[in-house]
N, CA, C and O atoms as CSV, one atom per row, in Angstrom:
chain,resi,resn,atom,element,x,y,z
A,1,MET,N,N,0.855,-1.229,-0.085
A,1,MET,CA,C,0.029,0.049,-0.274
A,1,MET,C,C,0.806,1.371,-0.137
A,1,MET,O,O,0.408,2.433,-0.615
A,2,GLY,N,N,2.042,1.204,0.611
A,2,GLY,CA,C,3.433,2.425,0.638
A,2,GLY,C,C,3.471,2.900,-0.524
A,2,GLY,O,O,3.356,4.043,-0.965
A,3,THR,N,N,3.712,1.523,-1.159
A,3,THR,CA,C,4.314,2.025,-2.559
A,3,THR,C,C,3.253,2.721,-3.511
A,3,THR,O,O,3.607,3.776,-4.038
A,4,SER,N,N,1.873,2.185,-3.804
A,4,SER,CA,C,0.950,2.547,-4.355
A,4,SER,C,C,0.348,4.341,-3.687
A,4,SER,O,O,0.036,5.124,-4.584
A,5,GLY,N,N,0.260,4.712,-2.650
A,5,GLY,CA,C,0.573,5.802,-2.272
A,5,GLY,C,C,1.834,6.916,-2.454
A,5,GLY,O,O,1.704,8.138,-2.521
A,6,ASN,N,N,2.898,6.258,-2.506
A,6,ASN,CA,C,4.230,6.940,-3.343
A,6,ASN,C,C,3.873,7.355,-4.390
A,6,ASN,O,O,3.933,8.506,-4.821
A,7,ALA,N,N,3.338,6.108,-5.024
A,7,ALA,CA,C,2.983,6.878,-6.555
A,7,ALA,C,C,1.786,7.710,-6.904
A,7,ALA,O,O,1.728,8.436,-7.896
A,8,VAL,N,N,0.935,7.569,-6.110
A,8,VAL,CA,C,-0.180,8.902,-6.247
A,8,VAL,C,C,0.311,10.194,-6.122
A,8,VAL,O,O,0.220,11.196,-6.831
A,9,GLY,N,N,0.955,9.902,-4.860
A,9,GLY,CA,C,1.943,11.451,-4.604
A,9,GLY,C,C,2.336,11.838,-5.621
A,9,GLY,O,O,1.910,12.797,-6.264
A,10,ALA,N,N,3.421,10.941,-5.942
A,10,ALA,CA,C,4.640,11.539,-7.152
A,10,ALA,C,C,3.323,12.081,-8.343
A,10,ALA,O,O,3.294,13.268,-8.670
A,11,LEU,N,N,2.631,11.413,-8.725
A,11,LEU,CA,C,1.462,11.708,-9.708
A,11,LEU,C,C,0.623,12.973,-9.727
A,11,LEU,O,O,0.132,13.598,-10.667
A,12,GLY,N,N,0.601,13.189,-8.267
A,12,GLY,CA,C,-0.197,14.751,-7.844
A,12,GLY,C,C,0.721,15.783,-8.005
A,12,GLY,O,O,0.348,16.890,-8.393
A,13,ARG,N,N,2.193,15.473,-7.679
A,13,ARG,CA,C,2.994,16.606,-7.646
A,13,ARG,C,C,3.310,17.003,-9.276
A,13,ARG,O,O,3.407,18.131,-9.757
A,14,ALA,N,N,3.419,15.866,-9.862
A,14,ALA,CA,C,3.840,16.161,-11.443
A,14,ALA,C,C,2.552,16.836,-11.824
A,14,ALA,O,O,2.684,17.894,-12.439
A,15,ALA,N,N,1.367,16.434,-11.581
A,15,ALA,CA,C,0.284,17.471,-12.137
A,15,ALA,C,C,-0.014,18.770,-11.766
A,15,ALA,O,O,-0.830,19.512,-12.314
A,16,THR,N,N,0.770,19.038,-10.696
A,16,THR,CA,C,0.752,20.331,-10.030
A,16,THR,C,C,1.575,21.248,-10.679
A,16,THR,O,O,1.260,22.355,-11.116
A,17,LEU,N,N,2.879,20.577,-10.709
A,17,LEU,CA,C,4.158,21.095,-11.568
A,17,LEU,C,C,3.703,21.469,-13.383
A,17,LEU,O,O,4.002,22.383,-14.152
A,18,GLU,N,N,2.896,20.290,-13.489
A,18,GLU,CA,C,2.620,20.401,-14.886
A,18,GLU,C,C,1.658,21.816,-15.458
A,18,GLU,O,O,1.686,22.521,-16.467
A,19,LYS,N,N,0.896,21.771,-14.309
A,19,LYS,CA,C,-0.161,23.008,-14.374
A,19,LYS,C,C,0.399,24.481,-14.005
A,19,LYS,O,O,-0.012,25.524,-14.513
A,20,ALA,N,N,1.441,24.367,-13.000
A,20,ALA,CA,C,2.356,25.558,-12.789
A,20,ALA,C,C,2.901,26.216,-14.180
A,20,ALA,O,O,2.668,27.344,-14.615
A,21,ALA,N,N,3.617,25.279,-14.690
A,21,ALA,CA,C,4.332,25.177,-16.140
A,21,ALA,C,C,3.580,25.823,-17.125
A,21,ALA,O,O,4.010,26.617,-17.962
A,22,ARG,N,N,2.428,25.433,-16.976
A,22,ARG,CA,C,1.658,25.729,-18.419
A,22,ARG,C,C,0.916,26.991,-18.154
A,22,ARG,O,O,0.509,27.685,-19.086
A,23,ARG,N,N,0.697,27.359,-16.687
A,23,ARG,CA,C,0.105,28.601,-16.497
A,23,ARG,C,C,1.124,29.609,-16.505
A,23,ARG,O,O,0.700,30.764,-16.525
A,24,ARG,N,N,2.451,29.437,-16.493
A,24,ARG,CA,C,3.652,30.242,-16.537
A,24,ARG,C,C,4.246,30.621,-17.926
A,24,ARG,O,O,4.957,31.610,-18.102
A,25,SER,N,N,3.887,29.746,-18.885
A,25,SER,CA,C,4.297,29.744,-20.096
A,25,SER,C,C,3.634,30.828,-21.161
A,25,SER,O,O,4.090,31.085,-22.275
A,26,GLY,N,N,2.558,31.351,-20.608
A,26,GLY,CA,C,1.653,32.605,-21.226
A,26,GLY,C,C,2.620,33.541,-21.365
A,26,GLY,O,O,2.278,34.452,-22.118
A,27,TRP,N,N,3.997,33.669,-20.785
A,27,TRP,CA,C,4.356,34.777,-21.487
A,27,TRP,C,C,4.989,34.913,-23.134
A,27,TRP,O,O,5.354,35.980,-23.628
A,28,TYR,N,N,5.013,33.786,-23.722
A,28,TYR,CA,C,5.042,33.793,-25.295
A,28,TYR,C,C,4.177,34.456,-25.815
A,28,TYR,O,O,4.471,35.417,-26.526
A,29,ALA,N,N,2.749,34.044,-25.547
A,29,ALA,CA,C,1.600,34.804,-26.248
A,29,ALA,C,C,1.657,36.410,-25.804
A,29,ALA,O,O,1.032,37.169,-26.545
A,30,ARG,N,N,2.209,36.882,-24.892
A,30,ARG,CA,C,2.463,38.316,-24.831
A,30,ARG,C,C,3.379,38.799,-25.387
A,30,ARG,O,O,3.376,39.967,-25.775
A,31,TYR,N,N,4.469,37.890,-25.555
A,31,TYR,CA,C,5.783,38.388,-26.320
A,31,TYR,C,C,5.609,38.392,-27.716
A,31,TYR,O,O,6.417,39.031,-28.389
A,32,LEU,N,N,4.268,37.508,-28.512
A,32,LEU,CA,C,4.096,37.673,-29.551
A,32,LEU,C,C,3.337,38.759,-30.281
A,32,LEU,O,O,3.557,39.323,-31.353
A,33,ALA,N,N,2.115,38.917,-29.131
A,33,ALA,CA,C,1.204,40.108,-29.060
A,33,ALA,C,C,1.831,41.634,-29.433
A,33,ALA,O,O,1.416,42.505,-30.197
A,34,VAL,N,N,3.073,41.567,-28.511
A,34,VAL,CA,C,3.703,42.843,-28.570
A,34,VAL,C,C,4.445,42.787,-29.995
A,34,VAL,O,O,4.349,43.735,-30.775
A,35,PHE,N,N,5.081,41.804,-30.258
A,35,PHE,CA,C,5.949,42.220,-31.589
A,35,PHE,C,C,4.862,41.834,-32.608
A,35,PHE,O,O,5.329,42.313,-33.642
A,36,GLY,N,N,3.645,41.232,-32.954
A,36,GLY,CA,C,2.646,41.516,-33.529
A,36,GLY,C,C,2.400,42.967,-33.689
A,36,GLY,O,O,2.556,43.465,-34.804
A,37,GLY,N,N,2.055,43.645,-32.753
A,37,GLY,CA,C,1.448,45.198,-32.660
A,37,GLY,C,C,2.404,46.012,-32.828
A,37,GLY,O,O,2.206,47.201,-33.077
A,38,SER,N,N,3.418,45.555,-32.729
A,38,SER,CA,C,4.668,46.756,-33.419
A,38,SER,C,C,4.896,46.600,-34.952
A,38,SER,O,O,5.786,47.221,-35.532
A,39,GLN,N,N,4.079,45.771,-35.557
A,39,GLN,CA,C,4.121,45.515,-37.159
A,39,GLN,C,C,3.224,46.610,-37.279
A,39,GLN,O,O,3.721,47.516,-37.948
A,40,LEU,N,N,2.092,46.843,-36.873
A,40,LEU,CA,C,1.079,47.816,-37.167
A,40,LEU,C,C,1.787,49.400,-37.363
A,40,LEU,O,O,1.340,50.379,-37.962
A,41,LEU,N,N,3.058,49.220,-36.609
A,41,LEU,CA,C,3.876,50.939,-36.779
A,41,LEU,C,C,4.858,50.628,-37.630
A,41,LEU,O,O,5.091,51.496,-38.471
A,42,LEU,N,N,5.484,49.691,-37.670
A,42,LEU,CA,C,6.821,49.885,-38.158
A,42,LEU,C,C,6.563,49.150,-39.880
A,42,LEU,O,O,7.499,48.910,-40.642
A,43,VAL,N,N,5.780,49.015,-40.054
A,43,VAL,CA,C,5.536,48.489,-41.503
A,43,VAL,C,C,5.046,49.498,-42.333
A,43,VAL,O,O,5.354,49.716,-43.505
A,44,PRO,N,N,4.152,50.171,-41.530
A,44,PRO,CA,C,3.946,51.585,-42.586
A,44,PRO,C,C,5.133,52.635,-42.677
A,44,PRO,O,O,5.429,53.404,-43.591
A,45,ALA,N,N,5.773,52.400,-41.320
A,45,ALA,CA,C,6.750,53.560,-41.526
A,45,ALA,C,C,7.528,53.037,-42.482
A,45,ALA,O,O,7.801,53.903,-43.312
A,46,ALA,N,N,8.108,51.769,-42.780
A,46,ALA,CA,C,9.160,51.209,-43.767
A,46,ALA,C,C,8.604,51.482,-44.783
A,46,ALA,O,O,9.504,51.928,-45.495
A,47,LEU,N,N,7.568,51.512,-45.404
A,47,LEU,CA,C,6.975,51.479,-46.762
A,47,LEU,C,C,6.718,53.178,-46.917
A,47,LEU,O,O,6.956,53.727,-47.992
A,48,LEU,N,N,6.216,53.939,-45.748
A,48,LEU,CA,C,5.854,55.223,-46.231
A,48,LEU,C,C,6.761,56.446,-46.041
A,48,LEU,O,O,6.670,57.534,-46.609
A,49,TRP,N,N,7.752,56.002,-45.024
A,49,TRP,CA,C,8.722,57.193,-44.783
A,49,TRP,C,C,10.229,56.996,-45.434
A,49,TRP,O,O,10.987,56.086,-45.097
A,50,HIS,N,N,10.467,57.776,-46.199
A,50,HIS,CA,C,11.874,57.539,-46.962
A,50,HIS,C,C,12.761,58.411,-46.407
A,50,HIS,O,O,12.332,59.278,-45.647
A,51,GLY,N,N,14.187,58.315,-46.711
A,51,GLY,CA,C,15.380,58.939,-46.395
A,51,GLY,C,C,16.110,58.190,-45.630
A,51,GLY,O,O,15.814,57.029,-45.349
A,52,PHE,N,N,17.207,58.838,-45.194
A,52,PHE,CA,C,18.417,58.554,-44.105
A,52,PHE,C,C,17.902,58.458,-42.597
A,52,PHE,O,O,18.175,57.587,-41.771
A,53,ALA,N,N,17.086,59.581,-42.454
A,53,ALA,CA,C,16.336,59.427,-41.307
A,53,ALA,C,C,15.246,58.459,-40.884
A,53,ALA,O,O,15.109,57.979,-39.759
A,54,ALA,N,N,14.646,58.288,-41.735
A,54,ALA,CA,C,13.692,56.817,-41.459
A,54,ALA,C,C,14.284,55.734,-41.638
A,54,ALA,O,O,13.905,54.750,-41.003
A,55,ALA,N,N,15.303,55.642,-42.498
A,55,ALA,CA,C,16.311,53.974,-41.984
A,55,ALA,C,C,16.816,54.017,-40.819
A,55,ALA,O,O,16.751,53.045,-40.067
A,56,ALA,N,N,17.428,55.206,-40.468
A,56,ALA,CA,C,18.287,55.257,-38.771
A,56,ALA,C,C,17.130,55.059,-37.801
A,56,ALA,O,O,17.317,54.319,-36.835
A,57,THR,N,N,15.974,55.641,-37.967
A,57,THR,CA,C,14.810,55.838,-37.102
A,57,THR,C,C,14.533,53.946,-36.808
A,57,THR,O,O,14.634,53.339,-35.742
A,58,LEU,N,N,14.251,53.529,-37.874
A,58,LEU,CA,C,13.422,52.394,-38.169
A,58,LEU,C,C,14.690,51.151,-37.360
A,58,LEU,O,O,14.370,50.220,-36.622
A,59,ALA,N,N,16.026,51.495,-37.761
A,59,ALA,CA,C,16.997,50.645,-37.422
A,59,ALA,C,C,16.851,50.305,-36.130
A,59,ALA,O,O,16.605,49.203,-35.639
A,60,VAL,N,N,17.083,51.693,-35.458
A,60,VAL,CA,C,16.948,52.042,-33.821
A,60,VAL,C,C,15.503,51.383,-33.181
A,60,VAL,O,O,15.583,50.862,-32.068
A,61,ALA,N,N,14.646,51.398,-33.637
A,61,ALA,CA,C,13.257,50.983,-33.145
A,61,ALA,C,C,13.373,49.530,-33.187
A,61,ALA,O,O,13.192,48.939,-32.123
A,62,GLN,N,N,13.654,48.826,-34.272
A,62,GLN,CA,C,13.695,47.510,-34.624
A,62,GLN,C,C,14.676,47.005,-33.371
A,62,GLN,O,O,14.170,46.312,-32.488
A,63,VAL,N,N,15.969,47.334,-33.314
A,63,VAL,CA,C,17.011,46.843,-32.245
A,63,VAL,C,C,16.552,47.032,-30.897
A,63,VAL,O,O,16.947,46.205,-30.076
A,64,LEU,N,N,15.666,48.117,-30.437
A,64,LEU,CA,C,15.095,48.208,-29.514
A,64,LEU,C,C,14.184,47.530,-28.979
A,64,LEU,O,O,14.063,47.381,-27.763
A,65,LEU,N,N,13.312,46.960,-30.006
A,65,LEU,CA,C,12.276,46.036,-30.004
A,65,LEU,C,C,12.786,44.383,-29.763
A,65,LEU,O,O,12.567,43.593,-28.844
A,66,VAL,N,N,13.432,44.290,-30.819
A,66,VAL,CA,C,14.130,42.797,-30.831
A,66,VAL,C,C,14.989,42.577,-29.195
A,66,VAL,O,O,14.987,41.578,-28.477
A,67,GLY,N,N,15.641,43.850,-28.990
A,67,GLY,CA,C,16.377,43.308,-27.808
A,67,GLY,C,C,15.654,43.620,-26.385
A,67,GLY,O,O,16.138,43.308,-25.297
A,68,GLY,N,N,14.409,44.288,-26.577
A,68,GLY,CA,C,13.694,44.192,-25.222
A,68,GLY,C,C,12.696,43.165,-24.894
A,68,GLY,O,O,12.212,42.871,-23.802
A,69,LEU,N,N,12.445,42.582,-26.303
A,69,LEU,CA,C,11.617,41.244,-26.221
A,69,LEU,C,C,12.800,40.328,-25.864
A,69,LEU,O,O,12.660,39.654,-24.843
A,70,SER,N,N,13.956,40.206,-26.564
A,70,SER,CA,C,14.945,39.106,-26.075
A,70,SER,C,C,15.182,39.066,-24.355
A,70,SER,O,O,15.149,38.054,-23.656
A,71,ALA,N,N,15.442,40.545,-23.881
A,71,ALA,CA,C,15.643,40.575,-22.721
A,71,ALA,C,C,14.288,39.934,-21.973
A,71,ALA,O,O,14.484,39.059,-21.129
A,72,TYR,N,N,12.971,40.339,-22.255
A,72,TYR,CA,C,11.929,39.555,-21.348
A,72,TYR,C,C,11.773,38.231,-21.760
A,72,TYR,O,O,11.089,37.580,-20.971
A,73,ALA,N,N,12.237,37.527,-22.869
A,73,ALA,CA,C,12.301,36.132,-22.889
A,73,ALA,C,C,13.109,35.378,-22.349
A,73,ALA,O,O,12.847,34.212,-22.052
A,74,ALA,N,N,14.605,36.154,-22.078
A,74,ALA,CA,C,15.393,35.479,-21.465
A,74,ALA,C,C,15.273,35.299,-19.762
A,74,ALA,O,O,15.756,34.442,-19.021
A,75,ARG,N,N,14.531,36.325,-19.516
A,75,ARG,CA,C,14.099,36.487,-17.823
A,75,ARG,C,C,13.020,35.250,-17.572
A,75,ARG,O,O,12.924,34.838,-16.416
A,76,GLN,N,N,12.342,34.744,-18.434
A,76,GLN,CA,C,11.478,33.992,-18.273
A,76,GLN,C,C,11.563,32.558,-17.793
A,76,GLN,O,O,11.964,31.734,-18.615
A,77,PRO,N,N,11.215,32.108,-16.478
A,77,PRO,CA,C,11.607,30.598,-15.789
A,77,PRO,C,C,11.363,29.485,-16.793
A,77,PRO,O,O,12.155,28.544,-16.743
A,78,VAL,N,N,10.191,29.434,-17.884
A,78,VAL,CA,C,9.541,28.529,-18.088
A,78,VAL,C,C,9.802,28.629,-19.510
A,78,VAL,O,O,9.927,29.753,-19.996
A,79,VAL,N,N,9.900,27.607,-20.230
A,79,VAL,CA,C,10.057,27.273,-21.630
A,79,VAL,C,C,9.510,25.991,-22.024
A,79,VAL,O,O,10.032,24.953,-21.619
A,80,ARG,N,N,8.430,25.985,-22.836
A,80,ARG,CA,C,7.833,24.617,-22.861
A,80,ARG,C,C,8.718,23.867,-23.827
A,80,ARG,O,O,9.743,24.260,-24.383
A,81,ARG,N,N,8.045,22.591,-23.914
A,81,ARG,CA,C,8.823,21.545,-25.021
A,81,ARG,C,C,8.389,21.911,-26.061
A,81,ARG,O,O,7.286,22.452,-26.140
A,82,GLY,N,N,9.197,21.686,-27.133
A,82,GLY,CA,C,9.105,22.342,-28.642
A,82,GLY,C,C,8.853,23.881,-28.633
A,82,GLY,O,O,7.966,24.374,-29.331
A,83,PHE,N,N,9.546,24.520,-27.937
A,83,PHE,CA,C,9.338,25.963,-27.966
A,83,PHE,C,C,10.518,26.704,-29.161
A,83,PHE,O,O,10.286,27.823,-29.621
A,84,GLY,N,N,11.480,26.095,-29.469
A,84,GLY,CA,C,12.669,26.529,-30.476
A,84,GLY,C,C,12.004,26.034,-31.667
A,84,GLY,O,O,12.192,26.881,-32.541
A,85,ALA,N,N,11.357,25.125,-32.096
A,85,ALA,CA,C,10.674,24.905,-33.414
A,85,ALA,C,C,9.696,25.794,-33.532
A,85,ALA,O,O,9.800,26.655,-34.405
A,86,ARG,N,N,8.589,25.762,-32.704
A,86,ARG,CA,C,7.429,26.767,-32.858
A,86,ARG,C,C,7.648,28.130,-32.637
A,86,ARG,O,O,6.798,28.938,-33.011
A,87,HIS,N,N,8.946,28.594,-31.933
A,87,HIS,CA,C,9.297,30.057,-32.098
A,87,HIS,C,C,10.223,29.949,-33.601
A,87,HIS,O,O,10.424,31.005,-34.202
A,88,GLY,N,N,10.562,29.143,-33.956
A,88,GLY,CA,C,11.477,29.328,-35.657
A,88,GLY,C,C,10.485,29.451,-36.804
A,88,GLY,O,O,10.706,30.115,-37.817
A,89,VAL,N,N,9.132,28.609,-36.512
A,89,VAL,CA,C,8.502,28.347,-37.201
A,89,VAL,C,C,7.491,30.035,-37.656
A,89,VAL,O,O,7.381,30.586,-38.751
A,90,ILE,N,N,7.095,30.303,-36.721
A,90,ILE,CA,C,6.453,31.683,-36.470
A,90,ILE,C,C,7.281,32.798,-36.784
A,90,ILE,O,O,6.725,33.833,-37.149
A,91,VAL,N,N,8.689,32.746,-36.689
A,91,VAL,CA,C,9.415,34.099,-36.856
A,91,VAL,C,C,10.041,33.577,-38.191
A,91,VAL,O,O,10.642,34.522,-38.703
A,92,ALA,N,N,10.117,32.735,-38.765
A,92,ALA,CA,C,10.414,32.595,-40.345
A,92,ALA,C,C,9.386,32.929,-41.184
A,92,ALA,O,O,9.667,33.542,-42.214
A,93,THR,N,N,7.852,32.543,-40.861
A,93,THR,CA,C,6.686,32.686,-41.585
A,93,THR,C,C,6.569,34.282,-41.494
A,93,THR,O,O,6.218,34.832,-42.538
A,94,TRP,N,N,6.816,35.098,-40.381
A,94,TRP,CA,C,6.813,36.520,-40.208
A,94,TRP,C,C,7.871,37.368,-40.750
A,94,TRP,O,O,7.687,38.581,-40.854
A,95,GLY,N,N,9.148,36.724,-41.160
A,95,GLY,CA,C,10.654,37.194,-41.856
A,95,GLY,C,C,9.862,37.094,-43.205
A,95,GLY,O,O,9.739,38.146,-43.833
A,96,LEU,N,N,9.258,35.846,-43.770
A,96,LEU,CA,C,8.970,36.038,-45.088
A,96,LEU,C,C,7.804,36.772,-45.439
A,96,LEU,O,O,7.843,37.346,-46.527
A,97,VAL,N,N,6.736,36.882,-44.724
A,97,VAL,CA,C,5.874,37.811,-45.187
A,97,VAL,C,C,6.190,39.322,-45.216
A,97,VAL,O,O,5.619,40.089,-45.991
A,98,PHE,N,N,7.328,39.787,-44.145
A,98,PHE,CA,C,7.779,41.012,-44.063
A,98,PHE,C,C,8.890,41.261,-45.174
A,98,PHE,O,O,8.843,42.288,-45.851
A,99,ALA,N,N,9.565,40.620,-45.296
A,99,ALA,CA,C,10.448,40.476,-46.487
A,99,ALA,C,C,9.785,40.724,-47.856
A,99,ALA,O,O,10.186,41.599,-48.624
A,100,GLY,N,N,8.766,39.920,-48.112
A,100,GLY,CA,C,7.897,40.234,-49.558
A,100,GLY,C,C,6.982,41.308,-48.966
A,100,GLY,O,O,6.256,41.316,-49.961
A,101,THR,N,N,6.484,42.110,-48.268
A,101,THR,CA,C,5.619,43.258,-48.078
A,101,THR,C,C,6.528,44.320,-48.526
A,101,THR,O,O,6.198,45.146,-49.377
A,102,VAL,N,N,7.961,44.289,-47.803
A,102,VAL,CA,C,8.775,45.513,-48.160
A,102,VAL,C,C,9.334,45.574,-49.369
A,102,VAL,O,O,9.407,46.679,-49.907
A,103,ALA,N,N,9.871,44.335,-50.085
A,103,ALA,CA,C,9.782,44.279,-51.142
A,103,ALA,C,C,9.206,44.653,-52.429
A,103,ALA,O,O,9.719,45.261,-53.369
A,104,LEU,N,N,7.645,44.007,-52.235
A,104,LEU,CA,C,6.637,44.670,-53.187
A,104,LEU,C,C,6.483,45.843,-53.075
A,104,LEU,O,O,6.479,46.562,-54.075
A,105,GLY,N,N,6.294,46.406,-51.653
A,105,GLY,CA,C,5.804,47.752,-51.095
A,105,GLY,C,C,7.053,48.888,-51.534
A,105,GLY,O,O,6.674,50.033,-51.286
A,106,SER,N,N,8.374,48.836,-52.094
A,106,SER,CA,C,9.359,49.522,-52.387
A,106,SER,C,C,9.425,49.347,-53.699
A,106,SER,O,O,9.971,50.298,-54.258
A,107,THR,N,N,9.058,48.443,-54.448
A,107,THR,CA,C,9.306,48.504,-55.826
A,107,THR,C,C,7.813,48.697,-56.547
A,107,THR,O,O,7.730,49.732,-57.209
A,108,LEU,N,N,6.733,47.936,-56.520
A,108,LEU,CA,C,5.696,48.033,-57.340
A,108,LEU,C,C,4.615,48.417,-56.880
A,108,LEU,O,O,3.665,48.494,-57.659
A,109,PHE,N,N,4.449,48.750,-55.562
A,109,PHE,CA,C,3.506,49.297,-54.793
A,109,PHE,C,C,4.144,50.624,-53.930
A,109,PHE,O,O,3.701,50.946,-52.827
A,110,ALA,N,N,5.001,51.174,-54.456
A,110,ALA,CA,C,5.728,52.577,-53.774
A,110,ALA,C,C,4.539,53.580,-53.545
A,110,ALA,O,O,3.737,53.907,-54.419
A,111,ASP,N,N,4.542,54.173,-51.791
A,111,ASP,CA,C,3.769,54.921,-51.470
A,111,ASP,C,C,2.432,54.768,-51.616
A,111,ASP,O,O,1.715,55.759,-51.757
A,112,SER,N,N,1.896,53.427,-51.599
A,112,SER,CA,C,0.686,53.042,-51.738
A,112,SER,C,C,0.040,52.777,-50.175
A,112,SER,O,O,0.355,51.862,-49.415
A,113,VAL,N,N,-0.933,53.829,-49.939
A,113,VAL,CA,C,-1.419,53.622,-48.565
A,113,VAL,C,C,-2.444,52.071,-48.368
A,113,VAL,O,O,-2.316,51.390,-47.350
A,114,PRO,N,N,-3.163,51.784,-49.185
A,114,PRO,CA,C,-3.936,50.477,-49.058
A,114,PRO,C,C,-2.770,49.258,-49.113
A,114,PRO,O,O,-2.752,48.451,-48.184
A,115,PHE,N,N,-1.900,49.148,-50.097
A,115,PHE,CA,C,-0.984,47.855,-49.923
A,115,PHE,C,C,-0.175,47.939,-48.442
A,115,PHE,O,O,0.136,47.031,-47.671
A,116,THR,N,N,0.015,49.228,-48.369
A,116,THR,CA,C,1.135,49.261,-46.796
A,116,THR,C,C,-0.185,49.059,-45.281
A,116,THR,O,O,0.215,48.840,-44.137
A,117,ALA,N,N,-1.248,49.153,-45.526
A,117,ALA,CA,C,-2.160,48.534,-44.744
A,117,ALA,C,C,-2.526,47.316,-44.845
A,117,ALA,O,O,-2.989,46.865,-43.798
A,118,VAL,N,N,-2.489,46.518,-45.829
A,118,VAL,CA,C,-3.018,45.194,-46.227
A,118,VAL,C,C,-1.593,44.726,-45.968
A,118,VAL,O,O,-1.606,43.511,-45.770
A,119,GLY,N,N,-0.498,45.188,-45.905
A,119,GLY,CA,C,1.019,44.503,-45.689
A,119,GLY,C,C,1.426,44.428,-44.051
A,119,GLY,O,O,2.260,43.684,-43.534
A,120,ALA,N,N,0.691,45.293,-43.498
A,120,ALA,CA,C,1.285,45.603,-42.061
A,120,ALA,C,C,0.297,44.742,-41.221
A,120,ALA,O,O,0.580,44.321,-40.100
A,121,LEU,N,N,-0.708,44.549,-41.758
A,121,LEU,CA,C,-1.908,43.550,-41.241
A,121,LEU,C,C,-1.187,42.166,-41.530
A,121,LEU,O,O,-1.009,41.362,-40.615
A,122,ALA,N,N,-0.821,41.938,-42.695
A,122,ALA,CA,C,0.063,40.645,-43.221
A,122,ALA,C,C,1.111,40.247,-42.034
A,122,ALA,O,O,1.126,39.228,-41.344
A,123,CYS,N,N,2.078,41.500,-42.017
A,123,CYS,CA,C,3.069,40.926,-41.290
A,123,CYS,C,C,2.782,40.572,-39.728
A,123,CYS,O,O,3.394,39.716,-39.089
A,124,ALA,N,N,1.647,41.464,-39.197
A,124,ALA,CA,C,1.090,40.825,-38.063
A,124,ALA,C,C,0.438,39.685,-37.667
A,124,ALA,O,O,0.358,39.163,-36.555
A,125,LEU,N,N,-0.133,39.293,-39.007
A,125,LEU,CA,C,-1.015,37.976,-38.739
A,125,LEU,C,C,-0.322,36.531,-38.171
A,125,LEU,O,O,-0.854,35.904,-37.255
A,126,PRO,N,N,0.957,36.071,-38.845
A,126,PRO,CA,C,1.778,35.021,-37.985
A,126,PRO,C,C,1.729,35.331,-36.631
A,126,PRO,O,O,1.198,34.536,-35.857
A,127,LEU,N,N,2.170,36.291,-36.267
A,127,LEU,CA,C,2.199,36.691,-34.631
A,127,LEU,C,C,1.373,36.578,-33.800
A,127,LEU,O,O,1.361,36.238,-32.617
A,128,ALA,N,N,0.328,37.042,-34.855
A,128,ALA,CA,C,-0.991,37.012,-33.811
A,128,ALA,C,C,-1.725,35.690,-33.890
A,128,ALA,O,O,-2.549,35.298,-33.063
A,129,ILE,N,N,-1.344,35.065,-34.950
A,129,ILE,CA,C,-2.038,33.818,-34.501
A,129,ILE,C,C,-0.906,32.553,-33.576
A,129,ILE,O,O,-1.274,31.575,-32.926
A,130,GLY,N,N,0.098,32.900,-33.760
A,130,GLY,CA,C,0.841,32.542,-32.940
A,130,GLY,C,C,0.519,32.741,-31.222
A,130,GLY,O,O,0.306,31.942,-30.311
A,131,ALA,N,N,0.588,33.941,-31.293
A,131,ALA,CA,C,-0.018,34.323,-29.915
A,131,ALA,C,C,-1.369,33.904,-29.500
A,131,ALA,O,O,-1.596,33.914,-28.291
A,132,GLY,N,N,-2.280,33.547,-30.292
A,132,GLY,CA,C,-3.911,32.883,-29.998
A,132,GLY,C,C,-3.177,31.668,-29.570
A,132,GLY,O,O,-3.432,31.276,-28.431
A,133,LEU,N,N,-2.240,30.940,-30.325
A,133,LEU,CA,C,-2.255,29.416,-30.420
A,133,LEU,C,C,-1.624,28.843,-28.818
A,133,LEU,O,O,-1.940,27.874,-28.128
A,134,GLU,N,N,-0.532,30.017,-28.617
A,134,GLU,CA,C,-0.318,29.780,-27.438
A,134,GLU,C,C,-0.494,30.181,-26.343
A,134,GLU,O,O,0.257,29.866,-25.420
A,135,GLN,N,N,-1.775,31.157,-26.158
A,135,GLN,CA,C,-2.579,31.560,-25.103
A,135,GLN,C,C,-3.788,30.031,-25.034
A,135,GLN,O,O,-4.347,29.748,-23.974
A,136,ARG,N,N,-3.932,29.507,-25.853
A,136,ARG,CA,C,-4.921,28.315,-25.758
A,136,ARG,C,C,-4.011,27.301,-24.849
A,136,ARG,O,O,-4.351,26.965,-23.714
A,137,ARG,N,N,-2.822,26.860,-25.486
A,137,ARG,CA,C,-1.627,26.023,-24.957
A,137,ARG,C,C,-1.380,26.406,-23.378
A,137,ARG,O,O,-1.091,25.556,-22.536
A,138,SER,N,N,-1.512,27.615,-23.134
A,138,SER,CA,C,-1.006,27.838,-21.729
A,138,SER,C,C,-2.148,27.775,-20.639
A,138,SER,O,O,-1.931,27.826,-19.428
A,139,SER,N,N,-3.351,27.661,-21.206
A,139,SER,CA,C,-4.525,27.783,-20.183
A,139,SER,C,C,-4.953,26.575,-19.915
A,139,SER,O,O,-5.884,26.411,-19.126
């Protein structure tokens, strides 16, 4: 009877630990939400604002954004299994959409406000989907 009691206790502690880890892993949804929200400002600035001042300001803004988000991520105590692959897919998808949006917005759709609005939403979409899925996983 003692052995089964120990097993039940160990399973109970494991379930408690899993619940705490799941609850504390919600930070990644916030990370993606901030990154996605920033695209609604940075993409229009990249496509509609021209010149050296624009390039310098956008470079500094991107460095501050990525640096701040990286510092935030590094301080988190919980990283769930499969995080690296999930993050890689989300960021790679965002990167492809961002690169395509900037390339098309700089050549074929230069200074087009409608294209810029759609492009900003398209760049935010993979991050918003990732945030939504991560929010569901951490609940």
